[in-house]
C-alpha positions as a Python dict, from the first residue, in 0.01 Angstrom:
ca = {
    (1, 'M'): (0, 0, 0),
    (2, 'R'): (-230, 268, -139),
    (3, 'I'): (-477, 219, -423),
    (4, 'P'): (-720, 450, -605),
    (5, 'I'): (-1053, 468, -426),
    (6, 'D'): (-1228, 414, -762),
    (7, 'L'): (-1100, 55, -760),
    (8, 'I'): (-1269, -25, -429),
    (9, 'V'): (-1625, -155, -406),
    (10, 'P'): (-1838, -211, -92),
    (11, 'N'): (-1911, -558, 37),
    (12, 'P'): (-2271, -647, -63),
    (13, 'N'): (-2287, -881, 238),
    (14, 'N'): (-2180, -623, 494),
    (15, 'P'): (-2358, -716, 820),
    (16, 'R'): (-2431, -349, 879),
    (17, 'A'): (-2768, -277, 719),
    (18, 'I'): (-2713, 99, 685),
    (19, 'V'): (-2375, 257, 624),
    (20, 'K'): (-2381, 637, 628),
    (21, 'P'): (-2082, 870, 648),
    (22, 'D'): (-2009, 969, 1008),
    (23, 'P'): (-1968, 1352, 1010),
    (24, 'A'): (-1700, 1335, 1280),
    (25, 'L'): (-1511, 1067, 1089),
    (26, 'V'): (-1540, 1265, 764),
    (27, 'A'): (-1392, 1570, 938),
    (28, 'S'): (-1108, 1359, 1077),
    (29, 'V'): (-1034, 1207, 736),
    (30, 'R'): (-1028, 1552, 575),
    (31, 'S'): (-775, 1667, 834),
    (32, 'H'): (-560, 1359, 882),
    (33, 'G'): (-646, 1114, 604),
    (34, 'I'): (-715, 743, 664),
    (35, 'I'): (-499, 636, 959),
    (36, 'E'): (-607, 272, 984),
    (37, 'P'): (-591, 92, 645),
    (38, 'L'): (-895, -75, 495),
    (39, 'V'): (-886, -453, 462),
    (40, 'V'): (-978, -554, 107),
    (41, 'R'): (-973, -866, -108),
    (42, 'P'): (-898, -885, -481),
    (43, 'L'): (-1191, -960, -711),
    (44, 'G'): (-978, -1066, -1005),
    (45, 'D'): (-1078, -785, -1240),
    (46, 'G'): (-854, -515, -1099),
    (47, 'R'): (-1104, -412, -835),
    (48, 'Y'): (-1098, -477, -461),
    (49, 'E'): (-1390, -553, -231),
    (50, 'I'): (-1400, -416, 123),
    (51, 'V'): (-1363, -680, 392),
    (52, 'A'): (-1334, -439, 686),
    (53, 'G'): (-1346, -61, 703),
    (54, 'E'): (-1655, 43, 508),
    (55, 'R'): (-1721, 340, 739),
    (56, 'R'): (-1370, 469, 664),
    (57, 'Y'): (-1431, 412, 294),
    (58, 'R'): (-1759, 610, 302),
    (59, 'A'): (-1589, 889, 495),
    (60, 'A'): (-1304, 897, 243),
    (61, 'L'): (-1553, 930, -44),
    (62, 'E'): (-1731, 1212, 137),
    (63, 'A'): (-1400, 1383, 211),
    (64, 'G'): (-1296, 1364, -155),
    (65, 'L'): (-992, 1136, -119),
    (66, 'T'): (-869, 982, -443),
    (67, 'E'): (-670, 697, -289),
    (68, 'V'): (-663, 517, 46),
    (69, 'P'): (-426, 283, 234),
    (70, 'V'): (-526, -82, 223),
    (71, 'V'): (-417, -426, 338),
    (72, 'V'): (-492, -686, 70),
    (73, 'R'): (-608, -1021, 202),
    (74, 'E'): (-715, -1333, 15),
    (75, 'A'): (-1054, -1444, 151),
    (76, 'D'): (-1353, -1636, 20),
    (77, 'D'): (-1710, -1516, 72),
    (78, 'Q'): (-1750, -1688, 410),
    (79, 'E'): (-1418, -1560, 545),
    (80, 'A'): (-1493, -1207, 424),
    (81, 'F'): (-1833, -1211, 594),
    (82, 'A'): (-1684, -1341, 920),
    (83, 'L'): (-1413, -1073, 921),
    (84, 'A'): (-1665, -794, 856),
    (85, 'M'): (-1897, -927, 1125),
    (86, 'A'): (-1616, -958, 1378),
    (87, 'E'): (-1483, -607, 1312),
    (88, 'N'): (-1823, -443, 1353),
    (89, 'T'): (-1903, -646, 1665),
    (90, 'V'): (-1573, -564, 1834),
    (91, 'R'): (-1630, -196, 1758),
    (92, 'K'): (-1988, -229, 1891),
    (93, 'D'): (-2115, -85, 1563),
    (94, 'L'): (-2393, -342, 1522),
    (95, 'D'): (-2737, -310, 1675),
    (96, 'P'): (-2916, -620, 1818),
    (97, 'L'): (-3098, -705, 1495),
    (98, 'E'): (-2777, -678, 1290),
    (99, 'V'): (-2603, -918, 1531),
    (100, 'L'): (-2893, -1163, 1523),
    (101, 'E'): (-2926, -1152, 1145),
    (102, 'G'): (-2548, -1185, 1111),
    (103, 'V'): (-2554, -1506, 1313),
    (104, 'L'): (-2845, -1639, 1106),
    (105, 'E'): (-2650, -1556, 789),
    (106, 'G'): (-2349, -1744, 930),
    (107, 'L'): (-2569, -2049, 988),
    (108, 'K'): (-2717, -2025, 638),
    (109, 'R'): (-2364, -2020, 495),
    (110, 'R'): (-2324, -2359, 662),
    (111, 'G'): (-2621, -2499, 473),
    (112, 'F'): (-2913, -2423, 705),
    (113, 'S'): (-3233, -2276, 563),
    (114, 'Q'): (-3377, -1957, 714),
    (115, 'E'): (-3630, -2156, 917),
    (116, 'E'): (-3370, -2410, 1032),
    (117, 'A'): (-3128, -2135, 1134),
    (118, 'E'): (-3394, -1956, 1340),
    (119, 'E'): (-3501, -2279, 1510),
    (120, 'L'): (-3141, -2369, 1592),
    (121, 'V'): (-3089, -2030, 1758),
    (122, 'R'): (-3409, -2073, 1960),
    (123, 'V'): (-3317, -2423, 2078),
    (124, 'A'): (-2951, -2343, 2145),
    (125, 'T'): (-3015, -2024, 2341),
    (126, 'N'): (-3284, -2194, 2550),
    (127, 'T'): (-3036, -2472, 2628),
    (128, 'L'): (-2763, -2221, 2717),
    (129, 'R'): (-3009, -2034, 2940),
    (130, 'N'): (-3045, -2355, 3140),
    (131, 'R'): (-2664, -2390, 3147),
    (132, 'K'): (-2667, -2707, 2943),
    (133, 'K'): (-2499, -2820, 2622),
    (134, 'S'): (-2633, -2989, 2309),
    (135, 'N'): (-2551, -3041, 1942),
    (136, 'E'): (-2730, -2714, 1869),
    (137, 'T'): (-2520, -2518, 2120),
    (138, 'Q'): (-2200, -2664, 1973),
    (139, 'I'): (-2298, -2554, 1622),
    (140, 'L'): (-2399, -2209, 1745),
    (141, 'E'): (-2076, -2166, 1941),
    (142, 'Q'): (-1872, -2259, 1633),
    (143, 'V'): (-2054, -2004, 1419),
    (144, 'V'): (-2045, -1717, 1668),
    (145, 'A'): (-1677, -1781, 1749),
    (146, 'S'): (-1587, -1700, 1390),
    (147, 'L'): (-1806, -1388, 1400),
    (148, 'G'): (-1673, -1242, 1723),
    (149, 'V'): (-2006, -1277, 1908),
    (150, 'S'): (-2069, -1440, 2246),
    (151, 'P'): (-2334, -1713, 2229),
    (152, 'Y'): (-2470, -1585, 2560),
    (153, 'T'): (-2539, -1247, 2399),
    (154, 'L'): (-2789, -1427, 2179),
    (155, 'I'): (-2988, -1536, 2484),
    (156, 'N'): (-3108, -1175, 2506),
    (157, 'Y'): (-3149, -1138, 2130),
    (158, 'S'): (-3328, -1464, 2043),
    (159, 'P'): (-3678, -1337, 2149),
    (160, 'L'): (-3651, -1098, 1853),
    (161, 'L'): (-3711, -1400, 1629),
    (162, 'K'): (-4080, -1360, 1719),
    (163, 'L'): (-4085, -1054, 1493),
    (164, 'P'): (-4166, -1129, 1127),
    (165, 'W'): (-3854, -1155, 913),
    (166, 'E'): (-3966, -863, 691),
    (167, 'V'): (-4003, -640, 996),
    (168, 'R'): (-3661, -740, 1132),
    (169, 'A'): (-3503, -664, 795),
    (170, 'A'): (-3671, -322, 776),
    (171, 'L'): (-3571, -222, 1130),
    (172, 'K'): (-3220, -366, 1116),
    (173, 'G'): (-2943, -110, 1142),
    (174, 'R'): (-3165, 178, 1254),
    (175, 'G'): (-3029, 193, 1608),
    (176, 'I'): (-3351, 89, 1783),
    (177, 'P'): (-3268, -8, 2145),
    (178, 'L'): (-3305, -371, 2247),
    (179, 'K'): (-3565, -279, 2512),
    (180, 'G'): (-3805, -142, 2249),
    (181, 'L'): (-3744, -432, 2010),
    (182, 'L'): (-3819, -683, 2286),
    (183, 'K'): (-4145, -507, 2369),
    (184, 'A'): (-4251, -536, 2006),
    (185, 'A'): (-4146, -900, 1989),
    (186, 'Q'): (-4344, -981, 2302),
    (187, 'S'): (-4661, -818, 2167),
    (188, 'P'): (-4823, -1012, 1880),
    (189, 'E'): (-5053, -713, 1819),
    (190, 'I'): (-4765, -470, 1770),
    (191, 'A'): (-4574, -720, 1554),
    (192, 'R'): (-4883, -769, 1339),
    (193, 'K'): (-4941, -397, 1299),
    (194, 'L'): (-4578, -341, 1202),
    (195, 'Q'): (-4597, -608, 933),
    (196, 'E'): (-4933, -491, 801),
    (197, 'R'): (-4819, -129, 781),
    (198, 'L'): (-4494, -224, 606),
    (199, 'E'): (-4678, -437, 350),
    (200, 'A'): (-4936, -163, 285),
    (201, 'W'): (-4662, 94, 226),
    (202, 'R'): (-4474, -138, -8),
    (203, 'R'): (-4791, -203, -209),
    (204, 'G'): (-4858, 169, -229),
    (205, 'E'): (-5191, 134, -51),
    (206, 'A'): (-5108, 399, 210),
    (207, 'P'): (-4889, 712, 202),
    (208, 'T'): (-4554, 682, 376),
    (209, 'I'): (-4438, 938, 630),
    (210, 'G'): (-4311, 1244, 446),
    (211, 'N'): (-4057, 1143, 182),
    (212, 'L'): (-3937, 840, 377),
    (213, 'S'): (-3915, 490, 233),
    (214, 'P'): (-4145, 218, 372),
    (215, 'E'): (-3857, 89, 586),
    (216, 'E'): (-3770, 435, 720),
    (217, 'S'): (-4138, 506, 783),
    (218, 'L'): (-4169, 184, 979),
    (219, 'A'): (-3876, 283, 1201),
    (220, 'S'): (-4045, 620, 1264),
    (221, 'L'): (-4376, 451, 1345),
    (222, 'F'): (-4207, 198, 1574),
    (223, 'G'): (-4176, 428, 1876),
    (224, 'A'): (-4539, 540, 1852),
    (225, 'L'): (-4664, 181, 1843),
    (226, 'I'): (-4450, 90, 2142),
    (227, 'R'): (-4593, 382, 2339),
    (228, 'Q'): (-4939, 273, 2234),
    (229, 'G'): (-4860, -82, 2351),
    (230, 'E'): (-4772, 52, 2695),
    (231, 'K'): (-5107, 230, 2740),
    (232, 'E'): (-5251, -45, 2958),
    (233, 'K'): (-4990, 16, 3228),
    (234, 'P'): (-5122, 184, 3542),
    (235, 'R'): (-4993, 528, 3457),
    (236, 'K'): (-5146, 834, 3301),
    (237, 'L'): (-5090, 872, 2928),
    (238, 'K'): (-4940, 1200, 2818),
    (239, 'P'): (-5131, 1388, 2546),
    (240, 'M'): (-4950, 1412, 2212),
    (241, 'T'): (-5152, 1687, 2042),
    (242, 'D'): (-5336, 2013, 2121),
    (243, 'V'): (-5669, 1833, 2083),
    (244, 'E'): (-5563, 1567, 2330),
    (245, 'R'): (-5442, 1830, 2577),
    (246, 'L'): (-5785, 1997, 2558),
    (247, 'V'): (-5979, 1672, 2603),
    (248, 'W'): (-5745, 1538, 2873),
    (249, 'G'): (-5800, 1860, 3073),
    (250, 'L'): (-6176, 1842, 3030),
    (251, 'D'): (-6178, 1478, 3134),
    (252, 'E'): (-5978, 1562, 3447),
    (253, 'L'): (-6224, 1842, 3534),
    (254, 'V'): (-6526, 1614, 3489),
    (255, 'R'): (-6363, 1342, 3704),
    (256, 'R'): (-6298, 1589, 3986),
    (257, 'M'): (-6652, 1731, 3972),
    (258, 'E'): (-6796, 1378, 3978),
    (259, 'A'): (-6579, 1285, 4273),
    (260, 'R'): (-6717, 1585, 4466),
    (261, 'G'): (-7071, 1515, 4346),
    (262, 'T'): (-7090, 1858, 4184),
    (263, 'L'): (-7140, 1787, 3812),
    (264, 'P'): (-7443, 2012, 3740),
    (265, 'K'): (-7713, 1883, 3509),
    (266, 'R'): (-7705, 2201, 3296),
    (267, 'F'): (-7326, 2175, 3252),
    (268, 'A'): (-7370, 1810, 3154),
    (269, 'E'): (-7631, 1906, 2894),
    (270, 'L'): (-7390, 2160, 2745),
    (271, 'L'): (-7116, 1895, 2737),
    (272, 'L'): (-7338, 1651, 2549),
    (273, 'A'): (-7444, 1921, 2302),
    (274, 'A'): (-7080, 2019, 2245),
    (275, 'L'): (-6981, 1656, 2187),
    (276, 'D'): (-7270, 1599, 1949),
    (277, 'E'): (-7168, 1906, 1751),
    (278, 'G'): (-6788, 1888, 1765),
    (279, 'E'): (-6667, 1534, 1840),
    (280, 'E'): (-6608, 1441, 1477),
    (281, 'W'): (-6414, 1765, 1420),
    (282, 'L'): (-6196, 1692, 1725),
    (283, 'L'): (-6118, 1343, 1594),
    (284, 'E'): (-6034, 1470, 1246),
    (285, 'Q'): (-5815, 1750, 1381),
    (286, 'N'): (-5635, 1512, 1614),
    (287, 'S'): (-5566, 1269, 1330),
    (288, 'R'): (-5393, 1547, 1138),
    (289, 'E'): (-5182, 1646, 1439),
    (290, 'L'): (-5057, 1295, 1521),
    (291, 'P'): (-4705, 1201, 1403),
    (292, 'V'): (-4859, 920, 1196),
    (293, 'P'): (-5225, 870, 1098),
    (294, 'D'): (-5269, 546, 1292),
    (295, 'E'): (-5607, 436, 1428),
    (296, 'G'): (-5441, 278, 1730),
    (297, 'L'): (-5301, 616, 1834),
    (298, 'M'): (-5653, 761, 1818),
    (299, 'R'): (-5791, 513, 2071),
    (300, 'P'): (-5696, 705, 2391),
    (301, 'L'): (-5877, 1016, 2261),
    (302, 'R'): (-6187, 816, 2169),
    (303, 'E'): (-6186, 655, 2515),
    (304, 'N'): (-6159, 990, 2693),
    (305, 'L'): (-6440, 1141, 2484),
    (306, 'A'): (-6658, 837, 2557),
    (307, 'R'): (-6583, 869, 2929),
    (308, 'I'): (-6680, 1238, 2930),
    (309, 'R'): (-6999, 1160, 2738),
    (310, 'E'): (-7094, 884, 2982),
    (311, 'A'): (-7036, 1107, 3286),
    (312, 'A'): (-7249, 1381, 3129),
    (313, 'R'): (-7524, 1131, 3046),
    (314, 'R'): (-7536, 1011, 3407),
    (315, 'A'): (-7570, 1368, 3530),
    (316, 'V'): (-7849, 1450, 3283),
    (317, 'E'): (-8042, 1135, 3372),
    (318, 'G'): (-8035, 1225, 3739),
    (319, 'E'): (-7752, 1005, 3859),
    (320, 'G'): (-7562, 1321, 3953),
    (321, 'E'): (-7655, 1658, 4087),
}
């Protein structure tokens, strides 16, 4: 059957955190209409709530359709959530945080609190990792079976529970790869910074990035913090700004001259004078050029400047030529 699109409302419990019209799908709908009907359930007031097919619904709105084909299905809240979760999972439309939060929501619908649901996932996935069974694994398997998720998938996702719930909610549905999320979850420092920055933005204590919301700003900052968290690896950091490129090059030159024992005292004196005069300007300029004004991202520049200053000091004091 076909019904007016004005009578259809989105599912407020859609497991997908962000539902935006897909340009390719919008173009297809404009050309061919909705090929696969939406699954909806009656609300009792003449309207219908989407159970499955919200991306098609959004595309139809964008394409200007006035009515769409639907399949009407009687379903309570729990059944509607399970159907929506299963459809998105089968289509691989959900990112790791959406899957994890969907499973937690399924457990909460069975009477578990947020804390109890998280603990059950931790215990059950640890048991499954050891190829054992328990009451917790049985409950988890029952829940994920109705959601179309493999319990073994959650073995890889459960470490994300180390991230604060507010951070998980803000990053959910933004397509961040599992590898990056796991790095954040395994670094208490990064997790703390993410939460502190999100809270500061929400309180209005710091400007967000451009016109982005606090949640969108956090997703933008996420990659920079992950790169910062990798700085201790034995590899050379790549400069991000013109100031960093200048200082990185100078640092490399000083290192090479020191290695050859040819860092002249007069050159070192000029370096120290230049740093005394211009270091603060370099730091200020670099802060403006960074993608986000984060003190952690300034640390590599400060360290390089300190290293150059120390090498120059050694040369001036006679430890070099």
